BALOBA-1460 file (C-alpha; in Angstrom, 3 decimals):
// residues 185
<rec num="1" residu="m" x="130.952" y="186.195" z="112.893"/>
<rec num="2" residu="k" x="131.180" y="189.975" z="112.406"/>
<rec num="3" residu="k" x="132.070" y="190.435" z="116.057"/>
<rec num="4" residu="f" x="134.800" y="187.804" z="115.794"/>
<rec num="5" residu="i" x="136.345" y="189.463" z="112.725"/>
<rec num="6" residu="l" x="136.110" y="192.888" z="114.372"/>
<rec num="7" residu="l" x="137.777" y="191.515" z="117.520"/>
<rec num="8" residu="l" x="140.514" y="189.896" z="115.433"/>
<rec num="9" residu="v" x="141.202" y="193.154" z="113.542"/>
<rec num="10" residu="f" x="141.287" y="195.052" z="116.863"/>
<rec num="11" residu="l" x="143.753" y="192.587" z="118.437"/>
<rec num="12" residu="v" x="146.060" y="192.674" z="115.413"/>
<rec num="13" residu="t" x="145.986" y="196.499" z="115.402"/>
<rec num="14" residu="v" x="146.665" y="196.767" z="119.142"/>
<rec num="15" residu="s" x="149.478" y="194.198" z="119.088"/>
<rec num="16" residu="t" x="151.084" y="195.943" z="116.089"/>
<rec num="17" residu="t" x="150.835" y="199.323" z="117.815"/>
<rec num="18" residu="f" x="152.282" y="198.144" z="121.122"/>
<rec num="19" residu="s" x="155.055" y="196.154" z="119.460"/>
<rec num="20" residu="q" x="156.496" y="199.477" z="118.274"/>
<rec num="21" residu="v" x="156.556" y="201.012" z="121.774"/>
<rec num="22" residu="t" x="159.994" y="201.135" z="123.431"/>
<rec num="23" residu="f" x="161.252" y="202.671" z="126.652"/>
<rec num="24" residu="k" x="164.816" y="203.903" z="127.130"/>
<rec num="25" residu="p" x="165.997" y="205.695" z="130.289"/>
<rec num="26" residu="g" x="168.894" y="208.082" z="130.002"/>
<rec num="27" residu="v" x="170.981" y="211.009" z="131.199"/>
<rec num="28" residu="r" x="171.465" y="214.433" z="129.628"/>
<rec num="29" residu="g" x="173.594" y="217.470" z="130.353"/>
<rec num="30" residu="g" x="175.285" y="220.478" z="128.868"/>
<rec num="31" residu="l" x="175.721" y="224.243" z="128.953"/>
<rec num="32" residu="n" x="173.175" y="227.011" z="129.478"/>
<rec num="33" residu="l" x="173.510" y="230.524" z="128.116"/>
<rec num="34" residu="a" x="171.003" y="232.271" z="130.392"/>
<rec num="35" residu="t" x="169.622" y="235.791" z="130.672"/>
<rec num="36" residu="i" x="166.711" y="237.533" z="132.368"/>
<rec num="37" residu="s" x="164.757" y="239.959" z="130.194"/>
<rec num="38" residu="n" x="164.186" y="243.617" z="131.038"/>
<rec num="39" residu="i" x="167.083" y="244.042" z="133.466"/>
<rec num="40" residu="d" x="170.431" y="245.687" z="132.879"/>
<rec num="41" residu="d" x="172.584" y="242.614" z="133.445"/>
<rec num="42" residu="g" x="174.654" y="240.380" z="131.181"/>
<rec num="43" residu="s" x="174.363" y="236.742" z="130.203"/>
<rec num="44" residu="k" x="175.511" y="233.828" z="132.294"/>
<rec num="45" residu="i" x="177.124" y="230.568" z="131.174"/>
<rec num="46" residu="a" x="176.006" y="227.724" z="133.431"/>
<rec num="47" residu="f" x="175.318" y="223.974" z="133.605"/>
<rec num="48" residu="y" x="172.319" y="221.664" z="133.361"/>
<rec num="49" residu="g" x="172.009" y="217.925" z="133.917"/>
<rec num="50" residu="g" x="169.307" y="215.394" z="134.543"/>
<rec num="51" residu="l" x="167.497" y="212.127" z="133.942"/>
<rec num="52" residu="f" x="164.802" y="211.184" z="131.447"/>
<rec num="53" residu="g" x="162.814" y="208.265" z="130.103"/>
<rec num="54" residu="e" x="162.073" y="208.175" z="126.381"/>
<rec num="55" residu="l" x="158.824" y="206.404" z="125.543"/>
<rec num="56" residu="r" x="158.967" y="205.848" z="121.778"/>
<rec num="57" residu="l" x="155.374" y="205.466" z="120.605"/>
<rec num="58" residu="g" x="156.111" y="204.758" z="116.947"/>
<rec num="59" residu="k" x="158.537" y="205.782" z="114.241"/>
<rec num="60" residu="l" x="157.549" y="209.454" z="114.270"/>
<rec num="61" residu="y" x="156.850" y="210.350" z="117.937"/>
<rec num="62" residu="a" x="158.352" y="209.949" z="121.407"/>
<rec num="63" residu="l" x="157.254" y="211.316" z="124.785"/>
<rec num="64" residu="q" x="160.167" y="212.054" z="127.099"/>
<rec num="65" residu="p" x="159.457" y="212.975" z="130.739"/>
<rec num="66" residu="e" x="162.513" y="214.692" z="132.277"/>
<rec num="67" residu="i" x="163.812" y="215.851" z="135.646"/>
<rec num="68" residu="t" x="166.674" y="218.315" z="135.209"/>
<rec num="69" residu="y" x="168.792" y="220.510" z="137.479"/>
<rec num="70" residu="s" x="169.378" y="223.815" z="135.664"/>
<rec num="71" residu="q" x="171.491" y="226.828" z="136.641"/>
<rec num="72" residu="q" x="169.924" y="229.989" z="135.209"/>
<rec num="73" residu="g" x="169.706" y="233.709" z="135.901"/>
<rec num="74" residu="s" x="172.044" y="236.378" z="134.621"/>
<rec num="75" residu="e" x="175.555" y="237.661" z="135.218"/>
<rec num="76" residu="n" x="174.814" y="238.813" z="138.795"/>
<rec num="77" residu="i" x="171.744" y="236.726" z="139.642"/>
<rec num="78" residu="d" x="172.040" y="233.012" z="140.377"/>
<rec num="79" residu="l" x="168.897" y="230.903" z="140.015"/>
<rec num="80" residu="d" x="168.950" y="227.133" z="140.504"/>
<rec num="81" residu="y" x="165.921" y="225.212" z="139.252"/>
<rec num="82" residu="l" x="164.668" y="221.659" z="139.342"/>
<rec num="83" residu="a" x="162.778" y="221.412" z="136.050"/>
<rec num="84" residu="i" x="160.029" y="218.900" z="135.361"/>
<rec num="85" residu="r" x="159.355" y="218.655" z="131.630"/>
<rec num="86" residu="f" x="157.303" y="216.567" z="129.229"/>
<rec num="87" residu="t" x="159.227" y="216.729" z="125.986"/>
<rec num="88" residu="n" x="157.445" y="215.836" z="122.749"/>
<rec num="89" residu="k" x="159.912" y="214.609" z="120.130"/>
<rec num="90" residu="f" x="158.901" y="214.432" z="116.483"/>
<rec num="91" residu="y" x="161.009" y="212.373" z="114.067"/>
<rec num="92" residu="f" x="160.437" y="213.450" z="110.457"/>
<rec num="93" residu="f" x="162.916" y="211.186" z="108.718"/>
<rec num="94" residu="n" x="163.617" y="207.453" z="108.707"/>
<rec num="95" residu="e" x="166.273" y="205.633" z="110.731"/>
<rec num="96" residu="d" x="168.970" y="206.662" z="108.239"/>
<rec num="97" residu="m" x="168.548" y="210.299" z="109.333"/>
<rec num="98" residu="p" x="167.398" y="210.323" z="113.000"/>
<rec num="99" residu="l" x="166.882" y="214.074" z="113.245"/>
<rec num="100" residu="f" x="164.171" y="215.267" z="115.641"/>
<rec num="101" residu="i" x="162.325" y="218.429" z="116.584"/>
<rec num="102" residu="l" x="161.170" y="218.876" z="120.167"/>
<rec num="103" residu="i" x="158.556" y="220.930" z="121.957"/>
<rec num="104" residu="s" x="158.398" y="220.867" z="125.718"/>
<rec num="105" residu="p" x="156.250" y="222.530" z="128.372"/>
<rec num="106" residu="g" x="157.872" y="222.671" z="131.798"/>
<rec num="107" residu="f" x="157.447" y="223.517" z="135.448"/>
<rec num="108" residu="d" x="160.616" y="224.804" z="137.153"/>
<rec num="109" residu="v" x="160.910" y="224.864" z="140.948"/>
<rec num="110" residu="n" x="163.477" y="227.319" z="142.299"/>
<rec num="111" residu="l" x="165.868" y="225.653" z="144.743"/>
<rec num="112" residu="d" x="167.731" y="228.615" z="146.279"/>
<rec num="113" residu="g" x="167.623" y="231.832" z="144.265"/>
<rec num="114" residu="d" x="170.230" y="234.489" z="144.963"/>
<rec num="115" residu="t" x="167.963" y="237.272" z="146.195"/>
<rec num="116" residu="q" x="170.838" y="239.234" z="147.743"/>
<rec num="117" residu="s" x="172.468" y="240.445" z="144.540"/>
<rec num="118" residu="y" x="169.259" y="241.743" z="142.956"/>
<rec num="119" residu="s" x="167.872" y="243.203" z="146.196"/>
<rec num="120" residu="s" x="171.149" y="244.941" z="147.031"/>
<rec num="121" residu="a" x="171.554" y="246.432" z="143.571"/>
<rec num="122" residu="t" x="168.002" y="247.723" z="143.224"/>
<rec num="123" residu="g" x="166.700" y="248.067" z="146.770"/>
<rec num="124" residu="a" x="163.800" y="245.769" z="145.826"/>
<rec num="125" residu="g" x="162.715" y="242.985" z="148.142"/>
<rec num="126" residu="v" x="162.194" y="240.054" z="145.799"/>
<rec num="127" residu="t" x="161.606" y="236.346" z="146.155"/>
<rec num="128" residu="f" x="162.190" y="233.551" z="143.697"/>
<rec num="129" residu="e" x="159.692" y="230.719" z="143.523"/>
<rec num="130" residu="t" x="158.630" y="228.851" z="140.377"/>
<rec num="131" residu="d" x="158.605" y="229.340" z="136.648"/>
<rec num="132" residu="l" x="156.522" y="227.908" z="133.847"/>
<rec num="133" residu="s" x="158.357" y="227.595" z="130.566"/>
<rec num="134" residu="i" x="158.152" y="226.360" z="127.015"/>
<rec num="135" residu="s" x="161.089" y="224.926" z="125.050"/>
<rec num="136" residu="g" x="161.753" y="224.154" z="121.444"/>
<rec num="137" residu="g" x="164.749" y="222.697" z="119.713"/>
<rec num="138" residu="v" x="166.386" y="220.205" z="117.388"/>
<rec num="139" residu="g" x="168.526" y="217.158" z="117.956"/>
<rec num="140" residu="y" x="170.222" y="214.168" z="116.378"/>
<rec num="141" residu="d" x="170.248" y="210.540" z="117.595"/>
<rec num="142" residu="f" x="173.450" y="208.613" z="116.933"/>
<rec num="143" residu="p" x="173.049" y="204.843" z="116.415"/>
<rec num="144" residu="f" x="174.960" y="203.898" z="119.589"/>
<rec num="145" residu="g" x="172.709" y="205.677" z="122.145"/>
<rec num="146" residu="l" x="174.338" y="209.116" z="122.168"/>
<rec num="147" residu="f" x="172.373" y="212.187" z="121.092"/>
<rec num="148" residu="a" x="173.096" y="215.898" z="120.715"/>
<rec num="149" residu="e" x="170.546" y="218.686" z="120.968"/>
<rec num="150" residu="v" x="170.071" y="222.443" z="121.059"/>
<rec num="151" residu="r" x="167.081" y="223.974" z="122.865"/>
<rec num="152" residu="y" x="165.682" y="227.426" z="123.470"/>
<rec num="153" residu="k" x="163.769" y="227.736" z="126.736"/>
<rec num="154" residu="q" x="161.530" y="230.741" z="127.446"/>
<rec num="155" residu="g" x="160.070" y="231.432" z="130.879"/>
<rec num="156" residu="i" x="156.457" y="232.551" z="131.092"/>
<rec num="157" residu="i" x="156.297" y="233.817" z="134.702"/>
<rec num="158" residu="d" x="158.263" y="236.785" z="136.091"/>
<rec num="159" residu="a" x="161.421" y="235.162" z="137.475"/>
<rec num="160" residu="l" x="161.993" y="237.934" z="140.014"/>
<rec num="161" residu="n" x="158.365" y="238.302" z="141.178"/>
<rec num="162" residu="t" x="158.482" y="242.073" z="140.812"/>
<rec num="163" residu="s" x="155.622" y="244.381" z="139.992"/>
<rec num="164" residu="n" x="157.276" y="245.459" z="136.734"/>
<rec num="165" residu="p" x="154.640" y="245.254" z="133.958"/>
<rec num="166" residu="d" x="157.276" y="244.215" z="131.394"/>
<rec num="167" residu="g" x="158.160" y="241.091" z="133.358"/>
<rec num="168" residu="r" x="161.562" y="239.648" z="134.028"/>
<rec num="169" residu="l" x="161.555" y="236.351" z="132.172"/>
<rec num="170" residu="n" x="164.166" y="233.594" z="132.016"/>
<rec num="171" residu="s" x="165.594" y="233.000" z="128.540"/>
<rec num="172" residu="v" x="167.983" y="230.092" z="128.121"/>
<rec num="173" residu="i" x="169.832" y="228.528" z="125.190"/>
<rec num="174" residu="q" x="170.836" y="224.946" z="126.047"/>
<rec num="175" residu="v" x="173.493" y="223.006" z="124.135"/>
<rec num="176" residu="g" x="174.037" y="219.467" z="125.305"/>
<rec num="177" residu="v" x="174.447" y="215.765" z="124.852"/>
<rec num="178" residu="g" x="172.813" y="212.736" z="126.373"/>
<rec num="179" residu="y" x="172.838" y="208.977" z="126.392"/>
<rec num="180" residu="k" x="169.908" y="206.556" z="126.100"/>
<rec num="181" residu="f" x="170.361" y="203.131" z="127.708"/>
<rec num="182" residu="d" x="168.950" y="200.257" z="125.638"/>
<rec num="183" residu="f" x="168.207" y="197.286" z="127.915"/>
<rec num="184" residu="s" x="166.334" y="195.376" z="125.192"/>
<rec num="185" residu="k" x="169.551" y="193.983" z="123.658"/>
């Protein structure tokens, strides 16, 4: 009898937990304000856009895998990345105030970095490969699927692969919007 009651409690708990899980695919895009640290070069305004799938695992948490094309670099250096991110979204308020905070580790693969401009200006032979990054930000979900967000993305690996001990790291402020498709209706 104890095993039956324990099994019943387990099944009710599992069914309640999984009944709150939702999946919504979507698109996102916006503007980047990008710089590379420790070089004498200005900021660059660029574009980002991509696809995601939001897996809402309850009222307070969602996991959002993303694939995003992101133009980064600086005023005279063009870097194009395909970013793979696993965004953790934390909702601290109820449905009346769908404000969220996000934290996101990422792996960025360089598609075709502009090595000419940096090499010509400095005489350095550099290559552009990958970047690891961490992002943080805030956002707001509108009730009709649209959301707006602001993120700060900091690279962890030297973006220019130089031997400079200070490192040349990507720093990006992203301001954008997105749309989540709800196929459950």
